[in-house]
Backbone as XML, in Angstrom:
<?xml version="1.0"?>
<chain id="A" units="angstrom">
  <residue number="1" name="UNK">
    <atom name="N" x="99.962" y="80.655" z="100.126"/>
    <atom name="CA" x="100.911" y="80.325" z="99.076"/>
    <atom name="C" x="102.298" y="80.161" z="99.693"/>
  </residue>
  <residue number="2" name="UNK">
    <atom name="N" x="102.752" y="78.969" z="99.826"/>
    <atom name="CA" x="104.073" y="78.691" z="100.385"/>
    <atom name="C" x="105.148" y="79.029" z="99.356"/>
  </residue>
  <residue number="3" name="UNK">
    <atom name="N" x="106.193" y="79.706" z="99.826"/>
    <atom name="CA" x="107.329" y="80.031" z="98.965"/>
    <atom name="C" x="108.543" y="79.304" z="99.509"/>
  </residue>
  <residue number="4" name="UNK">
    <atom name="N" x="109.191" y="78.546" z="98.659"/>
    <atom name="CA" x="110.400" y="77.815" z="99.037"/>
    <atom name="C" x="111.626" y="78.639" z="98.680"/>
  </residue>
  <residue number="5" name="UNK">
    <atom name="N" x="112.682" y="78.427" z="99.456"/>
    <atom name="CA" x="113.920" y="79.178" z="99.246"/>
    <atom name="C" x="115.112" y="78.265" z="99.495"/>
  </residue>
  <residue number="6" name="UNK">
    <atom name="N" x="116.228" y="78.623" z="98.869"/>
    <atom name="CA" x="117.445" y="77.824" z="99.059"/>
    <atom name="C" x="118.675" y="78.688" z="98.833"/>
  </residue>
  <residue number="7" name="UNK">
    <atom name="N" x="119.752" y="78.278" z="99.483"/>
    <atom name="CA" x="121.036" y="78.935" z="99.269"/>
    <atom name="C" x="121.615" y="78.453" z="97.935"/>
  </residue>
  <residue number="8" name="UNK">
    <atom name="N" x="122.788" y="78.918" z="97.591"/>
    <atom name="CA" x="123.415" y="78.563" z="96.317"/>
    <atom name="C" x="123.643" y="77.060" z="96.169"/>
  </residue>
  <residue number="9" name="UNK">
    <atom name="N" x="124.135" y="76.411" z="97.214"/>
    <atom name="CA" x="124.453" y="74.984" z="97.121"/>
    <atom name="C" x="123.276" y="74.084" z="97.516"/>
  </residue>
  <residue number="10" name="UNK">
    <atom name="N" x="122.174" y="74.687" z="97.973"/>
    <atom name="CA" x="120.954" y="73.985" z="98.386"/>
    <atom name="C" x="121.118" y="73.181" z="99.677"/>
  </residue>
  <residue number="11" name="UNK">
    <atom name="N" x="122.183" y="73.423" z="100.426"/>
    <atom name="CA" x="122.342" y="72.758" z="101.729"/>
    <atom name="C" x="121.420" y="73.366" z="102.773"/>
  </residue>
  <residue number="12" name="UNK">
    <atom name="N" x="121.098" y="74.650" z="102.601"/>
    <atom name="CA" x="120.179" y="75.323" z="103.512"/>
    <atom name="C" x="118.918" y="75.676" z="102.739"/>
  </residue>
  <residue number="13" name="UNK">
    <atom name="N" x="117.797" y="75.143" z="103.206"/>
    <atom name="CA" x="116.515" y="75.411" z="102.563"/>
    <atom name="C" x="115.504" y="75.809" z="103.625"/>
  </residue>
  <residue number="14" name="UNK">
    <atom name="N" x="114.569" y="76.634" z="103.208"/>
    <atom name="CA" x="113.499" y="77.049" z="104.105"/>
    <atom name="C" x="112.285" y="77.430" z="103.281"/>
  </residue>
  <residue number="15" name="UNK">
    <atom name="N" x="111.169" y="77.661" z="103.966"/>
    <atom name="CA" x="109.979" y="78.129" z="103.293"/>
    <atom name="C" x="109.237" y="79.110" z="104.185"/>
  </residue>
  <residue number="16" name="UNK">
    <atom name="N" x="108.477" y="79.981" z="103.547"/>
    <atom name="CA" x="107.635" y="80.943" z="104.247"/>
    <atom name="C" x="106.205" y="80.740" z="103.771"/>
  </residue>
  <residue number="17" name="UNK">
    <atom name="N" x="105.262" y="81.134" z="104.610"/>
    <atom name="CA" x="103.863" y="80.822" z="104.334"/>
    <atom name="C" x="103.184" y="81.749" z="103.327"/>
  </residue>
  <residue number="18" name="UNK">
    <atom name="N" x="103.804" y="82.885" z="103.040"/>
    <atom name="CA" x="103.173" y="83.813" z="102.102"/>
    <atom name="C" x="104.205" y="84.723" z="101.456"/>
  </residue>
  <residue number="19" name="UNK">
    <atom name="N" x="103.799" y="85.301" z="100.334"/>
    <atom name="CA" x="104.670" y="86.242" z="99.620"/>
    <atom name="C" x="104.752" y="87.555" z="100.394"/>
  </residue>
  <residue number="20" name="UNK">
    <atom name="N" x="105.901" y="88.201" z="100.366"/>
    <atom name="CA" x="106.003" y="89.506" z="101.030"/>
    <atom name="C" x="105.314" y="90.586" z="100.196"/>
  </residue>
  <residue number="21" name="UNK">
    <atom name="N" x="104.736" y="91.575" z="100.879"/>
    <atom name="CA" x="104.160" y="92.722" z="100.182"/>
    <atom name="C" x="105.245" y="93.726" z="99.819"/>
  </residue>
  <residue number="22" name="UNK">
    <atom name="N" x="106.271" y="93.804" z="100.685"/>
    <atom name="CA" x="107.434" y="94.646" z="100.447"/>
    <atom name="C" x="108.666" y="93.888" z="100.924"/>
  </residue>
  <residue number="23" name="UNK">
    <atom name="N" x="109.827" y="94.328" z="100.475"/>
    <atom name="CA" x="111.098" y="93.834" z="100.998"/>
    <atom name="C" x="111.937" y="95.052" z="101.366"/>
  </residue>
  <residue number="24" name="UNK">
    <atom name="N" x="112.878" y="94.862" z="102.266"/>
    <atom name="CA" x="113.680" y="95.964" z="102.769"/>
    <atom name="C" x="115.127" y="95.844" z="102.314"/>
  </residue>
  <residue number="25" name="UNK">
    <atom name="N" x="115.643" y="96.966" z="101.808"/>
    <atom name="CA" x="117.077" y="97.080" z="101.538"/>
    <atom name="C" x="117.621" y="98.011" z="102.604"/>
  </residue>
  <residue number="26" name="UNK">
    <atom name="N" x="118.412" y="97.451" z="103.509"/>
    <atom name="CA" x="119.005" y="98.210" z="104.603"/>
    <atom name="C" x="120.393" y="98.668" z="104.185"/>
  </residue>
  <residue number="27" name="UNK">
    <atom name="N" x="120.734" y="99.912" z="104.545"/>
    <atom name="CA" x="122.023" y="100.478" z="104.150"/>
    <atom name="C" x="123.104" y="100.333" z="105.215"/>
  </residue>
  <residue number="28" name="UNK">
    <atom name="N" x="122.828" y="99.583" z="106.286"/>
    <atom name="CA" x="123.871" y="99.388" z="107.302"/>
    <atom name="C" x="125.044" y="98.631" z="106.685"/>
  </residue>
  <residue number="29" name="UNK">
    <atom name="N" x="126.184" y="98.664" z="107.347"/>
    <atom name="CA" x="127.388" y="98.053" z="106.777"/>
    <atom name="C" x="127.219" y="96.557" z="106.537"/>
  </residue>
  <residue number="30" name="UNK">
    <atom name="N" x="126.537" y="95.856" z="107.426"/>
    <atom name="CA" x="126.381" y="94.410" z="107.275"/>
    <atom name="C" x="125.441" y="94.074" z="106.119"/>
  </residue>
  <residue number="31" name="UNK">
    <atom name="N" x="124.269" y="94.671" z="106.110"/>
    <atom name="CA" x="123.282" y="94.355" z="105.070"/>
    <atom name="C" x="123.743" y="94.791" z="103.685"/>
  </residue>
  <residue number="32" name="UNK">
    <atom name="N" x="124.341" y="95.963" z="103.597"/>
    <atom name="CA" x="124.774" y="96.436" z="102.282"/>
    <atom name="C" x="125.901" y="95.565" z="101.724"/>
  </residue>
  <residue number="33" name="UNK">
    <atom name="N" x="126.790" y="95.076" z="102.577"/>
    <atom name="CA" x="127.849" y="94.187" z="102.097"/>
    <atom name="C" x="127.297" y="92.825" z="101.681"/>
  </residue>
  <residue number="34" name="UNK">
    <atom name="N" x="126.203" y="92.411" z="102.331"/>
    <atom name="CA" x="125.559" y="91.144" z="101.984"/>
    <atom name="C" x="124.707" y="91.241" z="100.733"/>
  </residue>
  <residue number="35" name="UNK">
    <atom name="N" x="124.115" y="92.409" z="100.500"/>
    <atom name="CA" x="123.244" y="92.582" z="99.343"/>
    <atom name="C" x="121.872" y="91.948" z="99.510"/>
  </residue>
  <residue number="36" name="UNK">
    <atom name="N" x="121.457" y="91.760" z="100.738"/>
    <atom name="CA" x="120.178" y="91.104" z="100.999"/>
    <atom name="C" x="119.005" y="92.042" z="100.789"/>
  </residue>
  <residue number="37" name="UNK">
    <atom name="N" x="117.866" y="91.458" z="100.441"/>
    <atom name="CA" x="116.576" y="92.131" z="100.459"/>
    <atom name="C" x="115.725" y="91.358" z="101.464"/>
  </residue>
  <residue number="38" name="UNK">
    <atom name="N" x="115.391" y="91.999" z="102.572"/>
    <atom name="CA" x="114.763" y="91.302" z="103.691"/>
    <atom name="C" x="113.238" y="91.309" z="103.615"/>
  </residue>
  <residue number="39" name="UNK">
    <atom name="N" x="112.646" y="90.145" z="103.841"/>
    <atom name="CA" x="111.198" y="89.999" z="104.005"/>
    <atom name="C" x="110.989" y="89.540" z="105.446"/>
  </residue>
  <residue number="40" name="UNK">
    <atom name="N" x="109.947" y="90.052" z="106.089"/>
    <atom name="CA" x="109.771" y="89.845" z="107.531"/>
    <atom name="C" x="108.579" y="88.940" z="107.829"/>
  </residue>
  <residue number="41" name="UNK">
    <atom name="N" x="108.790" y="88.040" z="108.784"/>
    <atom name="CA" x="107.776" y="87.066" z="109.164"/>
    <atom name="C" x="107.795" y="86.844" z="110.668"/>
  </residue>
  <residue number="42" name="UNK">
    <atom name="N" x="106.704" y="86.289" z="111.178"/>
    <atom name="CA" x="106.690" y="85.801" z="112.549"/>
    <atom name="C" x="107.139" y="84.345" z="112.498"/>
  </residue>
  <residue number="43" name="UNK">
    <atom name="N" x="107.655" y="83.804" z="113.598"/>
    <atom name="CA" x="108.208" y="82.444" z="113.559"/>
    <atom name="C" x="107.265" y="81.373" z="112.998"/>
  </residue>
  <residue number="44" name="UNK">
    <atom name="N" x="105.969" y="81.493" z="113.231"/>
    <atom name="CA" x="105.034" y="80.475" z="112.725"/>
    <atom name="C" x="104.898" y="80.512" z="111.201"/>
  </residue>
  <residue number="45" name="UNK">
    <atom name="N" x="105.360" y="81.575" z="110.555"/>
    <atom name="CA" x="105.300" y="81.685" z="109.096"/>
    <atom name="C" x="106.575" y="81.200" z="108.413"/>
  </residue>
  <residue number="46" name="UNK">
    <atom name="N" x="107.549" y="80.779" z="109.187"/>
    <atom name="CA" x="108.861" y="80.362" z="108.682"/>
    <atom name="C" x="109.120" y="78.916" z="109.077"/>
  </residue>
  <residue number="47" name="UNK">
    <atom name="N" x="109.674" y="78.150" z="108.137"/>
    <atom name="CA" x="110.045" y="76.768" z="108.448"/>
    <atom name="C" x="111.388" y="76.460" z="107.798"/>
  </residue>
  <residue number="48" name="UNK">
    <atom name="N" x="112.364" y="76.125" z="108.632"/>
    <atom name="CA" x="113.652" y="75.648" z="108.131"/>
    <atom name="C" x="113.429" y="74.210" z="107.671"/>
  </residue>
  <residue number="49" name="UNK">
    <atom name="N" x="113.688" y="73.908" z="106.406"/>
    <atom name="CA" x="113.411" y="72.575" z="105.873"/>
    <atom name="C" x="114.668" y="71.733" z="105.690"/>
  </residue>
  <residue number="50" name="UNK">
    <atom name="N" x="115.796" y="72.285" z="106.021"/>
    <atom name="CA" x="117.050" y="71.529" z="106.028"/>
    <atom name="C" x="117.496" y="71.394" z="107.485"/>
  </residue>
  <residue number="51" name="UNK">
    <atom name="N" x="118.443" y="70.523" z="107.767"/>
    <atom name="CA" x="118.908" y="70.386" z="109.155"/>
    <atom name="C" x="119.535" y="71.685" z="109.678"/>
  </residue>
  <residue number="52" name="UNK">
    <atom name="N" x="119.276" y="71.989" z="110.937"/>
    <atom name="CA" x="119.837" y="73.193" z="111.561"/>
    <atom name="C" x="121.358" y="73.187" z="111.512"/>
  </residue>
  <residue number="53" name="UNK">
    <atom name="N" x="121.974" y="72.009" z="111.521"/>
    <atom name="CA" x="123.437" y="71.933" z="111.471"/>
    <atom name="C" x="124.008" y="72.516" z="110.171"/>
  </residue>
  <residue number="54" name="UNK">
    <atom name="N" x="123.159" y="72.711" z="109.150"/>
    <atom name="CA" x="123.605" y="73.296" z="107.887"/>
    <atom name="C" x="123.683" y="74.819" z="107.941"/>
  </residue>
  <residue number="55" name="UNK">
    <atom name="N" x="123.224" y="75.393" z="109.060"/>
    <atom name="CA" x="123.213" y="76.847" z="109.224"/>
    <atom name="C" x="124.221" y="77.239" z="110.290"/>
  </residue>
  <residue number="56" name="UNK">
    <atom name="N" x="125.007" y="78.263" z="109.999"/>
    <atom name="CA" x="125.887" y="78.879" z="110.993"/>
    <atom name="C" x="125.318" y="80.250" z="111.309"/>
  </residue>
  <residue number="57" name="UNK">
    <atom name="N" x="125.689" y="80.780" z="112.474"/>
    <atom name="CA" x="125.157" y="82.075" z="112.881"/>
    <atom name="C" x="126.282" y="83.032" z="113.241"/>
  </residue>
  <residue number="58" name="UNK">
    <atom name="N" x="126.044" y="84.291" z="112.938"/>
    <atom name="CA" x="126.953" y="85.376" z="113.266"/>
    <atom name="C" x="126.179" y="86.392" z="114.097"/>
  </residue>
  <residue number="59" name="UNK">
    <atom name="N" x="126.760" y="86.803" z="115.217"/>
    <atom name="CA" x="126.162" y="87.843" z="116.042"/>
    <atom name="C" x="127.171" y="88.963" z="116.193"/>
  </residue>
  <residue number="60" name="UNK">
    <atom name="N" x="126.735" y="90.169" z="115.911"/>
    <atom name="CA" x="127.616" y="91.320" z="115.909"/>
    <atom name="C" x="127.184" y="92.307" z="116.982"/>
  </residue>
  <residue number="61" name="UNK">
    <atom name="N" x="128.100" y="93.125" z="117.465"/>
    <atom name="CA" x="127.785" y="94.222" z="118.382"/>
    <atom name="C" x="127.071" y="93.772" z="119.639"/>
  </residue>
  <residue number="62" name="UNK">
    <atom name="N" x="125.803" y="94.148" z="119.759"/>
    <atom name="CA" x="125.011" y="93.852" z="120.959"/>
    <atom name="C" x="124.616" y="92.378" z="121.054"/>
  </residue>
  <residue number="63" name="UNK">
    <atom name="N" x="124.866" y="91.617" z="120.016"/>
    <atom name="CA" x="124.516" y="90.193" z="119.956"/>
    <atom name="C" x="123.010" y="89.972" z="120.085"/>
  </residue>
  <residue number="64" name="UNK">
    <atom name="N" x="122.223" y="90.966" z="119.696"/>
    <atom name="CA" x="120.769" y="90.895" z="119.780"/>
    <atom name="C" x="120.170" y="90.133" z="118.608"/>
  </residue>
  <residue number="65" name="UNK">
    <atom name="N" x="120.804" y="90.206" z="117.453"/>
    <atom name="CA" x="120.294" y="89.577" z="116.240"/>
    <atom name="C" x="121.225" y="88.427" z="115.850"/>
  </residue>
  <residue number="66" name="UNK">
    <atom name="N" x="120.620" y="87.276" z="115.507"/>
    <atom name="CA" x="121.383" y="86.128" z="115.011"/>
    <atom name="C" x="121.244" y="86.089" z="113.497"/>
  </residue>
  <residue number="67" name="UNK">
    <atom name="N" x="122.353" y="86.326" z="112.792"/>
    <atom name="CA" x="122.372" y="86.322" z="111.340"/>
    <atom name="C" x="122.763" y="84.923" z="110.861"/>
  </residue>
  <residue number="68" name="UNK">
    <atom name="N" x="121.839" y="84.253" z="110.175"/>
    <atom name="CA" x="122.110" y="82.912" z="109.680"/>
    <atom name="C" x="122.731" y="82.934" z="108.292"/>
  </residue>
  <residue number="69" name="UNK">
    <atom name="N" x="123.584" y="81.959" z="108.056"/>
    <atom name="CA" x="124.153" y="81.780" z="106.730"/>
    <atom name="C" x="124.446" y="80.308" z="106.521"/>
  </residue>
  <residue number="70" name="UNK">
    <atom name="N" x="124.481" y="79.884" z="105.274"/>
    <atom name="CA" x="124.752" y="78.480" z="104.969"/>
    <atom name="C" x="126.179" y="78.141" z="105.394"/>
  </residue>
  <residue number="71" name="UNK">
    <atom name="N" x="126.313" y="77.070" z="106.144"/>
    <atom name="CA" x="127.631" y="76.642" z="106.628"/>
    <atom name="C" x="128.496" y="76.093" z="105.498"/>
  </residue>
  <residue number="72" name="UNK">
    <atom name="N" x="127.908" y="75.800" z="104.347"/>
    <atom name="CA" x="128.672" y="75.259" z="103.227"/>
    <atom name="C" x="129.070" y="76.339" z="102.223"/>
  </residue>
  <residue number="73" name="UNK">
    <atom name="N" x="128.092" y="77.068" z="101.676"/>
    <atom name="CA" x="128.403" y="78.040" z="100.617"/>
    <atom name="C" x="128.476" y="79.482" z="101.106"/>
  </residue>
  <residue number="74" name="UNK">
    <atom name="N" x="128.010" y="79.759" z="102.320"/>
    <atom name="CA" x="128.127" y="81.089" z="102.900"/>
    <atom name="C" x="127.015" y="82.068" z="102.581"/>
  </residue>
  <residue number="75" name="UNK">
    <atom name="N" x="126.022" y="81.684" z="101.805"/>
    <atom name="CA" x="124.927" y="82.611" z="101.488"/>
    <atom name="C" x="124.192" y="83.033" z="102.759"/>
  </residue>
  <residue number="76" name="UNK">
    <atom name="N" x="123.929" y="84.340" z="102.895"/>
    <atom name="CA" x="123.114" y="84.847" z="103.995"/>
    <atom name="C" x="121.685" y="84.381" z="103.798"/>
  </residue>
  <residue number="77" name="UNK">
    <atom name="N" x="121.098" y="83.740" z="104.794"/>
    <atom name="CA" x="119.799" y="83.095" z="104.630"/>
    <atom name="C" x="118.668" y="83.776" z="105.399"/>
  </residue>
  <residue number="78" name="UNK">
    <atom name="N" x="118.785" y="83.851" z="106.722"/>
    <atom name="CA" x="117.727" y="84.431" z="107.541"/>
    <atom name="C" x="118.318" y="84.951" z="108.839"/>
  </residue>
  <residue number="79" name="UNK">
    <atom name="N" x="117.549" y="85.790" z="109.517"/>
    <atom name="CA" x="117.964" y="86.287" z="110.821"/>
    <atom name="C" x="116.867" y="86.008" z="111.834"/>
  </residue>
  <residue number="80" name="UNK">
    <atom name="N" x="117.280" y="85.866" z="113.073"/>
    <atom name="CA" x="116.354" y="85.757" z="114.202"/>
    <atom name="C" x="116.549" y="87.025" z="115.020"/>
  </residue>
  <residue number="81" name="UNK">
    <atom name="N" x="115.469" y="87.776" z="115.211"/>
    <atom name="CA" x="115.576" y="89.088" z="115.818"/>
    <atom name="C" x="114.358" y="89.388" z="116.686"/>
  </residue>
  <residue number="82" name="UNK">
    <atom name="N" x="114.525" y="90.211" z="117.692"/>
    <atom name="CA" x="113.341" y="90.692" z="118.412"/>
    <atom name="C" x="112.594" y="91.690" z="117.522"/>
  </residue>
  <residue number="83" name="UNK">
    <atom name="N" x="111.374" y="91.991" z="117.881"/>
    <atom name="CA" x="110.608" y="93.026" z="117.180"/>
    <atom name="C" x="111.189" y="94.389" z="117.553"/>
  </residue>
  <residue number="84" name="UNK">
    <atom name="N" x="111.467" y="95.205" z="116.562"/>
    <atom name="CA" x="112.054" y="96.535" z="116.777"/>
    <atom name="C" x="111.067" y="97.649" z="116.448"/>
  </residue>
  <residue number="85" name="UNK">
    <atom name="N" x="109.783" y="97.349" z="116.286"/>
    <atom name="CA" x="108.821" y="98.355" z="115.816"/>
    <atom name="C" x="108.682" y="99.549" z="116.753"/>
  </residue>
  <residue number="86" name="UNK">
    <atom name="N" x="109.028" y="99.390" z="118.022"/>
    <atom name="CA" x="108.942" y="100.508" z="118.966"/>
    <atom name="C" x="110.285" y="101.230" z="119.123"/>
  </residue>
  <residue number="87" name="UNK">
    <atom name="N" x="111.304" y="100.763" z="118.400"/>
    <atom name="CA" x="112.631" y="101.353" z="118.510"/>
    <atom name="C" x="113.502" y="100.671" z="119.550"/>
  </residue>
  <residue number="88" name="UNK">
    <atom name="N" x="112.914" y="99.779" z="120.327"/>
    <atom name="CA" x="113.653" y="98.999" z="121.332"/>
    <atom name="C" x="113.373" y="97.525" z="121.097"/>
  </residue>
  <residue number="89" name="UNK">
    <atom name="N" x="114.300" y="96.647" z="121.460"/>
    <atom name="CA" x="114.072" y="95.219" z="121.207"/>
    <atom name="C" x="112.979" y="94.639" z="122.108"/>
  </residue>
  <residue number="90" name="UNK">
    <atom name="N" x="112.002" y="93.995" z="121.478"/>
    <atom name="CA" x="110.940" y="93.292" z="122.195"/>
    <atom name="C" x="111.189" y="91.798" z="121.992"/>
  </residue>
  <residue number="91" name="UNK">
    <atom name="N" x="111.820" y="91.175" z="122.959"/>
    <atom name="CA" x="112.209" y="89.772" z="122.855"/>
    <atom name="C" x="111.017" y="88.827" z="122.967"/>
  </residue>
  <residue number="92" name="UNK">
    <atom name="N" x="109.880" y="89.323" z="123.443"/>
    <atom name="CA" x="108.688" y="88.482" z="123.567"/>
    <atom name="C" x="107.916" y="88.405" z="122.254"/>
  </residue>
  <residue number="93" name="UNK">
    <atom name="N" x="108.342" y="89.174" z="121.262"/>
    <atom name="CA" x="107.680" y="89.185" z="119.964"/>
    <atom name="C" x="108.741" y="89.000" z="118.870"/>
  </residue>
  <residue number="94" name="UNK">
    <atom name="N" x="109.345" y="87.803" z="118.789"/>
    <atom name="CA" x="110.445" y="87.597" z="117.843"/>
    <atom name="C" x="109.986" y="87.663" z="116.388"/>
  </residue>
  <residue number="95" name="UNK">
    <atom name="N" x="110.920" y="87.990" z="115.544"/>
    <atom name="CA" x="110.703" y="88.066" z="114.098"/>
    <atom name="C" x="111.779" y="87.247" z="113.387"/>
  </residue>
  <residue number="96" name="UNK">
    <atom name="N" x="111.438" y="86.825" z="112.202"/>
    <atom name="CA" x="112.393" y="86.171" z="111.309"/>
    <atom name="C" x="112.454" y="87.026" z="110.046"/>
  </residue>
  <residue number="97" name="UNK">
    <atom name="N" x="113.640" y="87.442" z="109.664"/>
    <atom name="CA" x="113.806" y="88.123" z="108.387"/>
    <atom name="C" x="114.508" y="87.148" z="107.457"/>
  </residue>
  <residue number="98" name="UNK">
    <atom name="N" x="113.997" y="87.027" z="106.266"/>
    <atom name="CA" x="114.598" y="86.101" z="105.311"/>
    <atom name="C" x="115.151" y="86.885" z="104.130"/>
  </residue>
  <residue number="99" name="UNK">
    <atom name="N" x="116.237" y="86.388" z="103.587"/>
    <atom name="CA" x="116.824" y="86.990" z="102.405"/>
    <atom name="C" x="115.965" y="86.577" z="101.208"/>
  </residue>
  <residue number="100" name="UNK">
    <atom name="N" x="115.106" y="87.482" z="100.771"/>
    <atom name="CA" x="114.154" y="87.147" z="99.708"/>
    <atom name="C" x="114.840" y="86.883" z="98.367"/>
  </residue>
  <residue number="101" name="UNK">
    <atom name="N" x="116.106" y="87.244" z="98.229"/>
    <atom name="CA" x="116.836" y="86.917" z="96.997"/>
    <atom name="C" x="117.013" y="85.406" z="96.840"/>
  </residue>
  <residue number="102" name="UNK">
    <atom name="N" x="116.771" y="84.650" z="97.908"/>
    <atom name="CA" x="116.915" y="83.197" z="97.859"/>
    <atom name="C" x="115.619" y="82.475" z="97.496"/>
  </residue>
  <residue number="103" name="UNK">
    <atom name="N" x="114.516" y="83.221" z="97.322"/>
    <atom name="CA" x="113.246" y="82.583" z="96.967"/>
    <atom name="C" x="113.380" y="81.863" z="95.630"/>
  </residue>
  <residue number="104" name="UNK">
    <atom name="N" x="112.906" y="80.638" z="95.579"/>
    <atom name="CA" x="112.903" y="79.850" z="94.351"/>
    <atom name="C" x="111.603" y="80.121" z="93.594"/>
  </residue>
  <residue number="105" name="UNK">
    <atom name="N" x="111.683" y="80.242" z="92.295"/>
    <atom name="CA" x="110.491" y="80.384" z="91.447"/>
    <atom name="C" x="109.566" y="81.493" z="91.930"/>
  </residue>
  <residue number="106" name="UNK">
    <atom name="N" x="110.129" y="82.655" z="92.196"/>
    <atom name="CA" x="109.367" y="83.803" z="92.668"/>
    <atom name="C" x="109.878" y="85.048" z="91.966"/>
  </residue>
  <residue number="107" name="UNK">
    <atom name="N" x="108.982" y="85.870" z="91.439"/>
    <atom name="CA" x="109.372" y="87.085" z="90.725"/>
    <atom name="C" x="109.533" y="88.239" z="91.712"/>
  </residue>
  <residue number="108" name="UNK">
    <atom name="N" x="110.714" y="88.389" z="92.234"/>
    <atom name="CA" x="111.008" y="89.424" z="93.225"/>
    <atom name="C" x="110.900" y="90.829" z="92.628"/>
  </residue>
  <residue number="109" name="UNK">
    <atom name="N" x="111.030" y="90.962" z="91.317"/>
    <atom name="CA" x="110.937" y="92.273" z="90.681"/>
    <atom name="C" x="109.541" y="92.884" z="90.811"/>
  </residue>
  <residue number="110" name="UNK">
    <atom name="N" x="108.547" y="92.093" z="91.162"/>
    <atom name="CA" x="107.175" y="92.588" z="91.310"/>
    <atom name="C" x="106.886" y="93.113" z="92.719"/>
  </residue>
  <residue number="111" name="UNK">
    <atom name="N" x="107.887" y="93.043" z="93.628"/>
    <atom name="CA" x="107.695" y="93.438" z="95.025"/>
    <atom name="C" x="108.381" y="94.784" z="95.266"/>
  </residue>
  <residue number="112" name="UNK">
    <atom name="N" x="107.684" y="95.678" z="95.951"/>
    <atom name="CA" x="108.234" y="96.995" z="96.266"/>
    <atom name="C" x="109.429" y="96.875" z="97.215"/>
  </residue>
  <residue number="113" name="UNK">
    <atom name="N" x="110.486" y="97.609" z="96.930"/>
    <atom name="CA" x="111.678" y="97.647" z="97.780"/>
    <atom name="C" x="111.631" y="98.926" z="98.615"/>
  </residue>
  <residue number="114" name="UNK">
    <atom name="N" x="111.675" y="98.757" z="99.938"/>
    <atom name="CA" x="111.688" y="99.881" z="100.874"/>
    <atom name="C" x="113.117" y="100.014" z="101.403"/>
  </residue>
  <residue number="115" name="UNK">
    <atom name="N" x="113.668" y="101.213" z="101.345"/>
    <atom name="CA" x="115.041" y="101.435" z="101.812"/>
    <atom name="C" x="114.999" y="101.950" z="103.249"/>
  </residue>
  <residue number="116" name="UNK">
    <atom name="N" x="115.790" y="101.317" z="104.120"/>
    <atom name="CA" x="115.954" y="101.758" z="105.497"/>
    <atom name="C" x="117.383" y="102.280" z="105.642"/>
  </residue>
  <residue number="117" name="UNK">
    <atom name="N" x="117.519" y="103.463" z="106.208"/>
    <atom name="CA" x="118.829" y="104.092" z="106.371"/>
    <atom name="C" x="119.547" y="103.537" z="107.596"/>
  </residue>
  <residue number="118" name="UNK">
    <atom name="N" x="119.847" y="102.251" z="107.583"/>
    <atom name="CA" x="120.532" y="101.610" z="108.695"/>
    <atom name="C" x="121.931" y="102.157" z="108.924"/>
  </residue>
  <residue number="119" name="UNK">
    <atom name="N" x="122.518" y="102.735" z="107.910"/>
    <atom name="CA" x="123.854" y="103.319" z="108.041"/>
    <atom name="C" x="123.873" y="104.434" z="109.074"/>
  </residue>
  <residue number="120" name="UNK">
    <atom name="N" x="122.760" y="105.171" z="109.179"/>
    <atom name="CA" x="122.686" y="106.287" z="110.121"/>
    <atom name="C" x="121.767" y="106.037" z="111.308"/>
  </residue>
  <residue number="121" name="UNK">
    <atom name="N" x="121.005" y="104.952" z="111.294"/>
    <atom name="CA" x="120.087" y="104.679" z="112.395"/>
    <atom name="C" x="120.738" y="103.941" z="113.550"/>
  </residue>
  <residue number="122" name="UNK">
    <atom name="N" x="121.697" y="103.060" z="113.267"/>
    <atom name="CA" x="122.325" y="102.285" z="114.340"/>
    <atom name="C" x="123.792" y="102.178" z="114.165"/>
  </residue>
</chain>
């Protein structure tokens, strides 16, 4: 089941290959200020359907994660990140996190929200 997503102005669009089972609300300063609910995918499950030039990227601190946002309206869209499941960055196993609040025609209220204490973890 492909899910399509778009930013506010629709300049940045993408799709994922399946619905998330859970989404993450991270309490770190960046995520909490953005208000994102993150769904996680491997690169083959994600497809940017608008031109890459419509996306700008922000890298903070260690510059390990690329935070994408629409270059026109500023909505946070997706991130490119290494796998952190072991507590250390695994660059050979990249992940894409998408802001599930941007899903079109999808009932996000039916998905469990998992809170990560990013405020105290990093």
